[in-house]
C-alpha positions as CSV (number, residue, x, y, z in Angstrom):
1,M,-7.5,13.0,6.9
2,A,-10.4,14.8,7.8
3,A,-14.0,14.6,7.2
4,S,-15.6,17.7,4.8
5,S,-19.2,18.7,5.0
6,N,-19.4,19.7,1.4
7,S,-18.9,16.6,-0.6
8,S,-20.5,13.1,-0.5
9,L,-18.7,10.0,-0.9
10,S,-21.1,9.0,-4.1
11,G,-21.1,12.2,-5.8
12,S,-17.7,14.2,-4.8
13,S,-15.7,15.2,-7.8
14,V,-12.5,13.6,-9.0
15,S,-9.6,15.9,-10.1
16,S,-7.7,14.8,-13.2
17,D,-4.5,15.3,-11.7
18,A,-3.1,13.6,-8.1
19,E,-1.9,17.0,-7.0
20,E,-5.7,18.3,-6.8
21,Y,-7.1,15.5,-5.7
22,Q,-9.2,15.5,-2.5
23,P,-10.2,12.5,-0.9
24,P,-13.9,11.9,-0.7
25,I,-15.8,12.3,2.9
26,W,-15.3,9.7,5.1
27,K,-18.1,8.4,7.6
28,S,-18.0,10.6,10.7
29,Y,-20.6,9.2,12.8
30,L,-18.1,6.9,14.8
31,Y,-15.7,10.0,15.4
32,Q,-18.6,12.1,16.7
33,L,-19.3,9.1,19.2
34,Q,-15.5,9.1,20.1
35,Q,-16.0,12.7,20.9
36,E,-19.1,12.4,23.1
37,A,-17.6,9.5,25.1
38,P,-17.3,9.9,29.1
39,R,-13.8,11.4,30.0
40,P,-12.2,9.5,32.8
41,K,-12.6,11.2,36.2
42,R,-9.8,9.8,38.9
43,I,-11.2,9.2,42.4
44,I,-8.1,10.0,44.7
45,C,-7.7,7.9,47.9
46,P,-7.4,10.5,50.8
47,G,-5.1,8.4,53.1
48,E,-1.8,6.8,52.3
49,V,-2.0,3.2,51.6
50,G,1.0,1.4,52.6
51,N,0.7,-1.7,50.2
52,R,0.3,0.5,47.1
53,P,2.6,-0.8,44.0
54,K,4.9,1.6,42.8
55,Y,3.3,1.4,39.6
56,Y,0.1,2.7,40.6
57,G,-0.7,6.3,41.8
58,R,-3.3,7.7,44.5
59,E,-6.2,6.5,42.5
60,F,-5.6,3.1,44.3
61,H,-7.6,2.7,47.5
62,G,-5.9,-0.7,48.8
63,I,-8.2,-3.7,49.7
64,I,-11.5,-2.5,49.9
65,S,-15.0,-4.7,48.7
66,R,-16.8,-4.1,45.4
67,E,-19.8,-2.4,47.6
68,Q,-17.3,0.4,48.9
69,A,-15.7,0.8,45.4
70,D,-19.0,1.4,44.0
71,E,-20.0,3.9,46.8
72,L,-16.6,5.6,46.1
73,L,-17.4,6.2,42.5
74,G,-20.6,8.2,43.4
75,G,-22.6,7.4,40.4
76,V,-20.2,9.5,38.3
77,E,-19.8,8.5,34.5
78,G,-16.3,8.0,33.8
79,A,-15.2,8.0,37.5
80,Y,-12.5,5.2,38.3
81,I,-10.5,3.8,41.2
82,L,-7.9,1.0,41.3
83,R,-8.5,-1.8,44.5
84,E,-6.6,-4.9,45.8
85,S,-9.1,-8.2,45.7
86,Q,-10.4,-9.3,49.2
87,R,-10.5,-12.5,48.0
88,Q,-7.4,-12.7,46.1
89,P,-4.8,-10.6,47.8
90,G,-2.0,-9.5,45.1
91,C,-4.6,-9.5,42.6
92,Y,-5.6,-5.7,41.3
93,T,-9.0,-4.4,39.9
94,L,-9.9,-1.6,38.0
95,A,-13.6,-0.1,38.9
96,L,-15.0,2.1,36.5
97,R,-18.2,3.8,36.3
98,F,-20.1,3.4,33.1
99,G,-23.7,3.2,31.8
100,N,-25.3,3.8,35.3
101,Q,-23.3,0.8,36.6
102,T,-19.9,-0.2,38.2
103,L,-17.7,-2.5,35.9
104,N,-14.9,-4.3,37.6
105,Y,-11.8,-5.5,35.4
106,R,-9.0,-7.6,36.5
107,L,-6.1,-5.3,36.4
108,F,-2.3,-6.4,35.1
109,Y,1.2,-4.8,34.6
110,D,4.1,-6.3,32.8
111,G,5.7,-2.7,32.3
112,K,2.4,-1.6,30.9
113,H,-1.2,-1.8,31.9
114,F,-3.5,-3.8,30.6
115,V,-7.1,-5.8,30.9
116,G,-7.1,-7.3,27.4
117,E,-5.0,-7.2,24.2
118,K,-4.0,-3.3,24.3
119,R,-1.3,-2.1,26.8
120,F,-1.0,1.3,28.2
121,E,1.6,3.7,29.3
122,S,-0.6,4.9,31.9
123,I,-3.9,3.8,33.9
124,H,-5.3,7.3,32.7
125,D,-4.8,6.3,29.1
126,L,-6.5,2.8,29.5
127,V,-9.5,4.4,31.2
128,T,-10.0,6.7,28.2
129,D,-9.4,4.0,25.7
130,G,-12.0,1.7,27.5
131,L,-14.5,4.6,27.9
132,I,-14.2,5.4,24.1
133,T,-14.8,1.5,23.1
134,L,-17.7,0.9,25.4
135,Y,-19.5,4.0,24.4
136,I,-19.0,3.2,21.0
137,E,-19.9,-0.4,21.0
138,T,-23.1,0.7,23.4
139,K,-24.1,3.3,21.1
140,A,-23.5,1.9,17.6
141,S,-23.1,-2.2,17.9
142,E,-25.5,-2.6,14.9
143,Y,-24.0,-0.1,12.8
144,I,-20.3,-1.4,13.9
145,S,-21.9,-5.2,12.5
146,K,-22.4,-3.8,9.3
147,M,-19.8,-1.4,8.4
148,T,-18.4,-4.0,6.0
149,T,-21.5,-4.6,4.1
150,N,-21.1,-1.5,1.8
151,P,-17.4,-0.7,1.5
152,I,-15.7,2.3,-0.1
153,Y,-12.9,-0.4,-1.2
154,E,-15.5,-2.0,-3.8
155,H,-16.9,1.3,-4.8
156,I,-14.2,3.2,-6.4
157,G,-15.6,4.8,-9.3
158,Y,-14.8,8.4,-7.9
159,A,-11.3,7.3,-8.7
160,T,-11.6,6.7,-12.6
161,L,-10.3,9.7,-13.9
162,L,-7.2,9.9,-11.4
163,R,-6.6,6.2,-11.6
164,E,-6.2,6.8,-15.7
165,K,-4.1,9.8,-15.2
166,V,-1.8,7.9,-12.3
167,S,-1.7,4.9,-14.6
168,R,-0.2,6.8,-17.4
169,R,2.5,8.2,-14.9
170,L,3.1,4.9,-13.6
171,S,3.6,3.1,-16.7
172,R,6.7,2.5,-18.8
173,S,7.0,1.2,-22.5
174,K,7.5,-2.6,-22.5
175,N,10.4,-2.3,-24.9
176,E,12.3,0.1,-22.2
177,S,11.7,-2.2,-18.9
178,R,9.6,-4.8,-17.1
179,K,9.8,-2.6,-14.3
180,A,7.4,0.4,-13.6
181,S,9.4,2.9,-11.8
182,V,8.0,6.2,-10.7
183,T,10.2,9.5,-10.6
184,N,10.9,11.5,-7.8
185,E,8.2,14.0,-9.3
186,E,5.9,11.1,-9.8
187,H,6.2,10.1,-6.0
188,T,5.4,14.1,-5.1
189,A,1.8,13.5,-6.7
190,V,1.2,9.9,-5.9
191,E,2.0,10.4,-2.2
192,K,-1.0,13.1,-2.2
193,I,-3.5,10.5,-3.1
194,S,-4.8,7.6,-0.7
195,S,-3.5,4.1,-0.7
196,L,-6.7,2.9,-2.2
197,V,-6.4,4.8,-5.5
198,R,-2.7,4.1,-5.6
199,R,-3.5,0.3,-5.5
200,A,-6.3,1.1,-8.1
201,A,-3.9,2.6,-10.9
202,L,-1.2,-0.1,-10.5
203,S,-4.3,-2.8,-10.9
204,H,-4.5,-1.0,-14.0
205,N,-1.2,-0.8,-15.3
206,D,-0.7,-2.8,-18.5
207,N,2.9,-3.6,-17.5
208,H,2.2,-4.5,-13.9
209,F,2.5,-8.4,-13.0
210,N,-1.0,-9.6,-11.7
211,Y,0.2,-11.9,-9.1
212,E,-2.2,-12.3,-6.4
213,K,-1.2,-11.3,-3.0
214,T,-2.2,-11.3,0.3
215,H,-1.7,-8.1,2.4
216,N,0.6,-8.0,5.3
217,F,-1.5,-6.8,8.3
218,K,-0.1,-5.6,11.6
219,V,-1.7,-4.1,14.4
220,H,-0.8,-0.2,14.2
221,T,-1.4,2.9,16.5
222,F,-2.8,5.6,14.6
223,R,-1.3,9.1,15.7
224,G,-4.3,11.8,14.9
225,P,-7.6,10.7,13.3
226,H,-7.8,8.0,10.7
227,W,-10.2,6.6,9.0
228,C,-10.5,2.9,7.4
229,E,-10.0,2.6,4.0
230,Y,-12.2,-0.5,3.5
231,C,-15.5,0.7,5.1
232,A,-14.5,4.7,5.3
233,N,-15.2,4.6,8.9
234,F,-13.3,6.3,11.6
235,M,-10.9,4.2,13.4
236,W,-11.7,4.6,17.4
237,G,-9.6,4.2,20.4
238,L,-6.4,5.9,21.8
239,I,-3.9,3.0,20.6
240,A,-4.4,-0.1,18.1
241,Q,-7.0,1.6,16.4
242,G,-6.5,-0.8,13.5
243,V,-4.0,-2.6,11.3
244,R,-1.9,-1.5,8.4
245,C,-0.3,-3.7,5.6
246,S,3.4,-3.0,5.7
247,D,4.1,-3.7,2.3
248,C,1.3,-1.4,0.5
249,G,0.4,0.7,3.7
250,L,-3.3,-0.1,3.7
251,N,-4.9,1.5,6.6
252,V,-8.3,-0.8,7.8
253,H,-10.2,-1.8,10.8
254,K,-9.3,-5.4,12.4
255,Q,-12.5,-6.5,11.4
256,C,-12.4,-5.0,8.2
257,S,-9.3,-6.6,7.0
258,K,-10.7,-10.3,7.1
259,H,-12.8,-8.8,4.0
260,V,-10.2,-7.0,2.3
261,P,-9.1,-8.7,-1.2
262,N,-5.5,-10.1,-2.1
263,D,-4.9,-7.2,-3.9
264,C,-1.8,-6.0,-2.1
265,Q,0.3,-3.6,-4.3
266,P,3.5,-2.9,-2.5
267,D,5.0,0.0,-2.4
268,L,9.0,-0.2,-2.9
269,K,9.5,2.5,-0.3
270,R,8.2,0.0,2.1
271,I,10.6,-3.0,1.1
272,K,14.0,-2.0,2.8
273,K,15.6,-5.4,1.3
274,V,15.7,-8.0,-1.6
275,Y,17.3,-10.9,0.5
276,C,14.7,-12.2,3.0
277,C,11.6,-10.9,1.6
278,D,8.7,-12.6,0.5
279,L,8.8,-13.8,-3.3
280,T,5.6,-12.4,-4.3
281,T,6.2,-9.2,-2.5
282,L,9.3,-8.5,-4.2
283,V,8.4,-9.0,-7.5
284,K,5.1,-7.2,-7.3
285,A,6.8,-4.6,-5.6
286,H,9.8,-4.3,-8.4
287,N,7.1,-4.9,-11.1
288,M,8.8,-8.0,-12.5
289,Q,8.1,-11.7,-13.4
290,R,10.6,-13.0,-11.4
291,P,12.9,-11.5,-8.4
292,M,15.7,-9.7,-10.2
293,V,18.3,-11.5,-8.1
294,V,17.4,-14.5,-10.1
295,D,17.5,-13.2,-13.6
296,I,20.5,-11.1,-13.0
297,C,22.4,-14.0,-11.1
298,I,21.4,-16.6,-14.1
299,R,22.4,-14.2,-16.9
300,E,25.7,-13.6,-15.5
301,I,26.4,-17.4,-14.5
302,E,25.1,-18.3,-18.2
303,A,27.5,-15.7,-19.8
304,R,30.8,-17.0,-18.6
305,G,30.0,-20.1,-16.0
306,L,28.1,-22.8,-17.8
307,K,31.5,-25.0,-18.4
308,S,32.6,-24.4,-14.8
309,E,33.7,-27.6,-13.1
310,G,31.6,-28.3,-10.5
311,L,28.8,-25.5,-10.7
312,Y,26.5,-25.0,-8.0
313,R,28.4,-27.8,-6.2
314,V,31.7,-25.7,-5.6
315,S,31.2,-23.1,-2.8
316,G,32.4,-19.7,-3.4
317,F,33.9,-17.5,-0.3
318,T,31.2,-16.8,2.2
319,E,32.5,-13.0,3.0
320,H,32.5,-12.8,-0.9
321,I,28.7,-14.0,-0.9
322,E,27.9,-12.0,1.8
323,D,29.2,-8.8,-0.1
324,V,26.9,-9.3,-3.2
325,K,23.7,-10.2,-0.9
326,M,24.5,-6.7,0.6
327,A,25.0,-5.2,-3.1
328,F,21.5,-6.2,-4.1
329,D,20.3,-5.5,-0.7
330,R,21.6,-1.7,-1.2
331,D,21.4,-1.4,-5.1
332,G,18.8,-3.4,-6.1
333,E,18.9,-4.2,-10.0
334,K,21.9,-1.8,-10.5
335,A,24.1,-4.2,-8.3
336,D,27.4,-5.0,-10.4
337,I,28.2,-8.7,-10.0
338,S,30.4,-8.8,-13.1
339,A,33.8,-10.6,-13.7
340,N,35.2,-7.3,-13.1
341,I,34.1,-7.5,-9.5
342,Y,33.9,-11.2,-8.6
343,P,35.8,-13.2,-11.1
344,D,34.7,-16.7,-9.1
345,I,31.6,-17.7,-10.7
346,N,31.2,-19.6,-7.6
347,I,30.2,-16.6,-5.9
348,I,27.5,-15.7,-7.8
349,T,25.8,-19.1,-7.8
350,G,26.5,-18.8,-4.0
351,A,24.6,-15.5,-4.0
352,L,21.7,-17.3,-6.1
353,K,21.4,-20.4,-4.0
354,L,21.4,-18.0,-0.5
355,Y,18.6,-15.8,-2.1
356,F,16.6,-19.2,-2.4
357,R,17.6,-20.2,1.2
358,D,16.7,-17.0,2.7
359,L,13.3,-16.9,1.5
360,P,10.6,-16.7,4.2
361,I,8.4,-19.0,2.1
362,P,10.6,-21.5,-0.1
363,V,10.0,-21.3,-3.8
364,I,8.3,-24.9,-3.5
365,T,6.0,-23.5,-0.8
366,Y,5.3,-25.3,2.8
367,D,1.7,-25.8,1.6
368,T,2.8,-28.1,-1.5
369,Y,5.8,-29.5,0.4
370,S,4.1,-32.9,1.6
371,R,2.2,-33.0,-1.6
372,F,5.8,-33.0,-3.8
373,I,7.2,-35.6,-1.4
374,E,4.2,-37.7,-1.8
375,A,4.7,-37.5,-5.3
376,A,8.1,-38.5,-5.3
377,K,7.0,-41.7,-3.9
378,I,5.1,-43.1,-6.8
379,S,7.1,-45.8,-8.1
380,S,5.6,-45.4,-11.7
381,A,7.4,-42.8,-14.0
382,D,4.6,-41.5,-15.8
383,E,2.0,-41.6,-12.6
384,R,4.8,-39.5,-10.8
385,L,5.3,-36.8,-13.4
386,E,1.4,-36.4,-13.5
387,A,1.5,-36.0,-9.9
388,V,4.3,-33.3,-9.6
389,H,2.6,-31.5,-12.6
390,E,-0.5,-31.3,-10.7
391,V,1.2,-30.1,-7.6
392,L,3.0,-27.4,-9.4
393,M,-0.2,-25.9,-10.6
394,L,-0.8,-25.2,-6.8
395,L,2.2,-22.8,-6.7
396,P,1.4,-19.2,-6.3
397,P,2.0,-17.7,-9.9
398,A,5.4,-15.9,-8.9
399,H,7.0,-18.8,-7.6
400,Y,5.6,-20.9,-10.3
401,E,7.3,-18.4,-12.7
402,T,10.3,-18.5,-10.9
403,L,10.5,-22.1,-10.7
404,R,10.1,-22.3,-14.2
405,Y,12.7,-20.0,-15.1
406,L,15.4,-21.5,-12.8
407,M,14.8,-25.0,-14.2
408,I,15.2,-23.7,-17.8
409,H,18.5,-22.6,-16.9
410,L,19.6,-25.7,-15.0
411,K,18.6,-27.9,-18.3
412,K,21.5,-25.7,-19.8
413,V,23.5,-26.5,-17.0
414,T,23.2,-30.1,-17.7
415,L,24.0,-29.8,-21.3
416,N,27.4,-28.7,-20.6
417,E,27.6,-32.1,-18.5
418,K,31.0,-33.0,-20.1
419,D,32.7,-29.8,-19.1
420,N,30.9,-28.9,-15.6
421,F,30.4,-32.4,-14.5
422,M,26.7,-31.5,-13.2
423,N,23.9,-33.5,-14.3
424,A,19.9,-33.4,-13.1
425,E,20.9,-36.0,-10.0
426,N,23.6,-33.8,-8.7
427,L,21.9,-30.7,-9.3
428,G,19.1,-32.1,-7.3
429,I,21.1,-33.0,-4.5
430,V,22.2,-29.3,-4.4
431,F,18.9,-27.6,-4.9
432,G,16.5,-30.0,-3.3
433,P,16.9,-28.8,0.2
434,T,17.3,-24.9,-1.5
435,L,14.3,-25.0,-3.1
436,M,11.7,-26.8,-0.8
437,R,11.9,-27.1,3.4
438,P,9.2,-28.8,5.4
439,P,7.1,-26.8,7.2
440,E,7.9,-27.9,10.6
441,D,11.6,-26.9,11.4
442,S,12.6,-30.6,11.9
443,T,16.3,-31.9,11.0
444,L,15.0,-35.4,11.5
445,T,12.6,-34.8,8.7
446,S,14.9,-32.6,6.4
447,L,17.3,-35.7,6.9
448,H,14.5,-38.2,5.8
449,D,13.1,-36.0,3.2
450,M,16.4,-35.3,1.3
451,R,16.3,-38.2,-1.1
452,Y,12.6,-37.3,-2.4
453,Q,13.7,-33.5,-2.7
454,K,16.2,-34.5,-4.8
455,T,14.2,-36.4,-7.0
456,I,11.5,-33.7,-7.4
457,V,14.4,-31.2,-8.5
458,Q,15.7,-34.0,-11.0
459,I,12.2,-34.7,-12.4
460,L,11.9,-31.0,-12.7
461,I,15.3,-30.6,-14.6
462,E,14.7,-33.4,-16.7
463,N,11.0,-32.7,-18.0
464,E,10.9,-28.8,-17.6
465,D,9.7,-28.7,-21.2
466,V,6.9,-31.1,-20.4
467,L,6.0,-29.8,-17.0
468,F,6.3,-25.9,-17.6
């Protein structure tokens, strides 16, 4: 994404179609500074050094003092050497000339070279990145501190026409499906626009369920010049220049990531599986109120299994349950779990329970776990019910909706108790540890809380019409 000289951020024209869309100008000041940064100049040791570590080259000068290192660098900007400490033999130092002074950094190696968080394949890359960072932070410290004050992210008026166009493309009739899907033709267009505009389009899509979701940022190394999609400034350095959201692809500076709203719109191309995927991420990626696994499995169970003895208590064959899991991961909502393929309904109930157990954050979240347990300990039935209701309101919307739908289903299961022998208490025993887990991975805590977990699920089933 390169800067353009003939348009401006505030005044760039917006195409009516994604294929013709041109991104606005990005702020190129920091890019220009990176181009101006001093280049590394390796000062080679003229003689052979006997104790040179094998992972250092001829820039290693052995045991010398700071004063000797300073003299060797000769006042040349960007010049560097490596030396072994006189005071601490076996410890190594990078001596680097920058800003008319010699800077000394403790140097480490664990398969890669580093002086801070970033790890490099070569000393040359480490020095190059260091000089860029030092130069930019010296020349533009005040500019960098103010980068987030007027972000492009909060001024997306330039995308209005495009947003409306893409929104129409992504929208599907509510009568057809809850899921907003994108055809191959639409993908071609959407891929040509920034993830910033894509999120704007999706957020205005009437069919898109408006669950708040935080971005899943991870440190990322960008190949070639990249600009921050929050502040529109260049992301400087050789490696680990910024962070990328693993779910939607948003690229921002690490410091800018703290200011980005919780408006992640996961991209289906980035969601590789159904099981073991964060619940909110999955439903937003598929544009559904609840995970399709829950809808499809419950629909199948209610169609042919409500009277099955020991429903949810009796286990299906593990290998068949794993087959169902693989089918959902591979085929999504097109997975076939009909009686023709899996005649034993316990395989479907097992697959549904496995989905809940595999969630990285349980349906009843870690944040609310202790409050639910405390509510279960209240002796007064009315006060206990009120306390449970209050904690329910703290669940993320996608978790709340999934739990609500499941409890409506489990209430139907209890209405067939004379055939399936499963009442609310029995289901509480099954689903307690499935829907809620203590934040700390402690077997002792889990065993101690098991009766309270059962009580919570039992209360939710028996009072689903009141609580939800």
